[in-house]
N, C-alpha and C positions, 0 to 999 in steps of 0.2 A: 682293449689290451688284454694280451695274456700276462699275467705274473708267471715265468717261466719256469723260474728257482734252480737254474743250469739243469734244466733238462739237457738231454742229447739229442743230435740229429747229426746229418753230413751234409759235405758241400756238394757231391753230387756224383763223379765220376768211382768208377769202380774197375778193378784188372778181370773181372770177369767174359767171358764172350758167351755165355749161357744167360738171356735175361729171367729166367725164370731162380735160378740158383742165386744170383744176384738179390733178386727182389726176397728170396727165403730170408737169407741172410738180414736184410733189412726189416725186418716186418718181427725178425726172432729179437734183435735185438733193439731195436728202434719203434716200442708199440706207442711210446706220446706222441712223437713227430718225425714217422717216417719220410724217409725222401726216394722222389724215384732215382733207379742207379742210370747214370749215363756209361757206356761201355764201347768207349773207342779203341780198344783192343779186338772187338768184336767187325769195325768196318768203317772205313776212313769217313763214310756217312757221318757217325757218330763221334765224328773230332768235334771240339765246341763250337769251330768253325763253322765247320761243314752242317752242323748238325741244324742249324738253324737258317741255312740259305735257303729253301727248298722255298722259291715265289719270289727270292728278290730277280727288280728286273735286269737283265742280262745275265744271273748267275750262271756260269760253267761250272760242273766236276768234270775232270778229266786226266785221266791219270795220278789217282790222290791228291789232287790241285785243286784251290777251288779260286775262282777270278771273275772279275765282271767284264764281259768283252762290250767295252764302249763304240765298237762298229755295227753293233745291231741297234736297231731304231728302236730307242726304248721310251716312246714317248707313250705308245697306250700301255705297256706293263706302268709305266708311270701313274698314268691317268687311271687303270684299275688301283694301285696301290693308294693314292692319294682319293678316291670314294671311297673304299673300304676304312680307311683313316678318318674320313669325316661322317659315316654312319656308326662308325664303331664296329664294323661287322667281320669281327675277328675270324668269321668262319671260314674269310676266304683265304684265308693262312695257317693252314694246320698243319701239325707235324705229323707225319705219316708213317706206321709201322718201320720200314725200310732208314729212317731216318734216326728212331729213337725207338728201338726194341724195349728197351729197359721201363721205357714210361708207357706204353702199352703192355705191358706185363703189370706193371704195378697198378696199372686200372683196373684190371684185370681182376687183384686181390681180393677175397670176398672176408679175408680173416681178419679187415682191420676196425679198428672204433677208436680212434685217435684223436687226442684233446686238438690236434693242429696239422696241417700235413704240409710239407716243402717243395716246391720245385725250385727250378734255377733256368735261367737265359744267359747267354751270354753280351757282356754290356756291350755299347756301343765303341767305345775308346778302343778297347779289343780286338772288337769286331771289325773297327774302319782304319785300326793299324794295320792287321792283321793282312784283311780281304783288299787286294789291289786289282786297278782295270789292267789292261791286256796289253797296256805300256809298262806296267810295274809301279805305277802309281797310288800311295793305300786312297781307298778313296775316302777317307774322312778329310784329305787335304782337297775333295772339290766338295764345291757348294751343295750341289744338284743332291749328290749322289749320300753325303752324309746326311742331307735332310729329312734321304729317302731311306735309309736305311734306320735310323733313330723312330719313325715312324712305323718302318716294316717290324720291328723286334719289340715297341712297345705292340703291336696286336701279336705279334706270336706268345710272348710274356699273355697276354690277357685270354687268349686261346687257350692255353696251358694253364691259366689258373681255374678257366671253365669247368674245364675237365676235370681237374682236381677238387673243386666244390664238390663233386658228387660224392667223394670218401668223407669230406670233412667241410665245415663251414667256414670254416677257421683255415685261411689259407695262407701261406710265406712263400714269395717268391726272393730268391735271390740274383740279383744281378752279377754276373761273374766277372771282375776287373781284375785279373792281373797284370795287363800292363797300366793301370795307374802305378804302378811300382819306376815306371820310366818318365811317370808326369814330371815336366820340371825339367829335363837332360837339355841338352843341345840337339839330339835326335830324335825328339819330340817338341815340337815347337808351337806345343797348343795355349792356349791363354785357359786359366780357371773358368774365365764368362762359358766358352766355348764347350767344358768341360760338363760344368754344372748342369749348360743349357740342351746338350743330350740328354746325360742322364737323366734329368727332370721330364723331358718327353718320354722317355723310357718308364720310367716311375708312375708316369700319370697314368697308365695304363693298367695299372694294377689295382684292386680296390679292396683287397686285403693289407694284410703286412706284407712290406717290402724292405727289403734287406740290401746291402753292397758290399761284397765277397774282394777282398784284395789279398793273395796271400806274399805280398814283399811287404818293402820300407816305400811310403808316400807320405805326402802330402795331408795327412790325414783331415786338416780343418777344411781342405776341397769338399770330402768324403762327406765329412759331421752337417755343411751346409745345406747338402740336398736333402729331398723331400723323405730320408729314408725313416725306418722303424727302428732298422735292425745294423749297425757295423760290424760285420765279420772281417776278422783278422786272423793272421798265423801268431797265435801268443808263444807258441815254441820256442820259434826262432828270433821273434820281432817284438818283445814285450815291450822293452824298453823304448821302442818308435814309439809308440801311441803314447806311452807316458809321458812326452814329450810336449802334450796338448791337454794339460790337464783343465785347465778353463772350458775348452772346448766340451771334451768329455764330461764335465760337469754339467753344462747346458743341456748337452742331449739326453744327458739321463734324467735332468728335472722336467724334461718334457716328454718324458716319458718311454725316451729311447729303448733302447737293449744291445748289448754287446755278447758277439759269438765268438766266444775264447777259443781259439784252435789250437789244441791245449796237449793233443795225442800227437806223435808224428805220424806220416809219412813216410819214411823211410825204414826201411828192415833191418838196419843195424840198429838204430836209434829205439825202434820199435823192444827190440829183445832186452835192450837193458831196462827200459820201463816197467814199472809196477803202478797200480792205482792210485798205493800210498805215495812213490816218486812223484807222480803227476799231481797230485793233490796240492805236495810241496811247493811242485813248480807254478803251480795255477794260484797260490795264495802269495808266493814271492811277486809275480806279474800283477797281483791287487795292488799290493800294498803301496807303489809310490802315489795311488789314487786316494786312498786312505788316508797317506801323508798331508797332501794337499784339500784335503778336506770331503770327499767324496767318502758318505757310509759304508760300511765292508758292506752291512746288510742291504744298502738299495745295489752295490754289483753283484751280490748273489740272486736276489729275488730279478734283477733286470739281465739276467746273462743266461747265455746258451753255450752249452759246449759242443765241441764239434773236432774233427780233424783239424791239423793244421793247412790241407790243403785238399784236394779231392786223393782219392785211392787208387785210382790207376797207374801210378809209377811203380806200386808194389810189383815184385813179381808174381807172386803167389797170391791165387782166392786165399788159401790160409792164413796169411799173413793179414789179408784185408778182415779175415774173422777176428783176429787177434785186436788187431785195432778197433773194432767197435766193442768187442767184447771188455776191454780196457774200459771204452768210455763209457760205456753204462755201469761199469763197476765203480768207475771214479765219478759218474753222477749221482749215482747210489749212496755213495761214499760224504760227497758233497751235501746230500739233501738229508741222509741221518742225521749230520751234524750239526746243518744251520738253519735248516728250514723246521 
């Protein structure tokens, strides 16, 4: 267990196309918990869905689209995947530099001596709903491919964790699940049991600290019932949504779970209006409903991380990303000076 005390880190994506420039910004502002930058504007291969597709049975990248070709004979690729899974042979499914230039540039940094290091992988609900077969059917609704997908993402997460452990023995891997915001809607007919099973399969491959990030409103009780150590959410826009689950949050914190408060907006107009002082007020307002329900404020601070509301790739400029990280680091320093 690490007592984070509202240290800052990021969700993952950055608006840069130069991996060295993105890594320099991360290492400058996030000395305690740096994270490797995903660079979707650099290449479609670094899109959060394509980035972790390399090696999946039948996966086809074509014209900036990704799908699984079921017309191929998938038996041998599936056998290979299941053999690697049973042996926990993560080296069979690496992430190469052309799919993650930011990761490989980050692994080459020599100026890091962090408390912990963070990585991220796209979650099985989001990946499974986004990636379809050649007939347009989302693979999460195919029992064979859905099972294979969760095991595949587990191996991707495990490989990444092994590489990041060269930087720090304390690793954190977030499973990013933006599509959990659609859970429970008529358009996404998935049971809670299926969601938890898929997530726990991926989380089971992570030896260090493991988190789930969702940047919208969702049924937080589902995510809090998985094997996570960190729940990451957009506290800037959706603070109230998590406050509807006070007993689940209290139980999560009491079992040494941590909350990553996404309190710095990833919108340029909103960023321009905020200061570290205004964000401190907003963070304390987001925490207040929990303290009123019996969660000690000290516990929220000690078992808290601070992040942007979501990835920073939507920002139009690298300068705006720099401003977001500057605000994030300044806010963390202000909180820690006041309460730690």
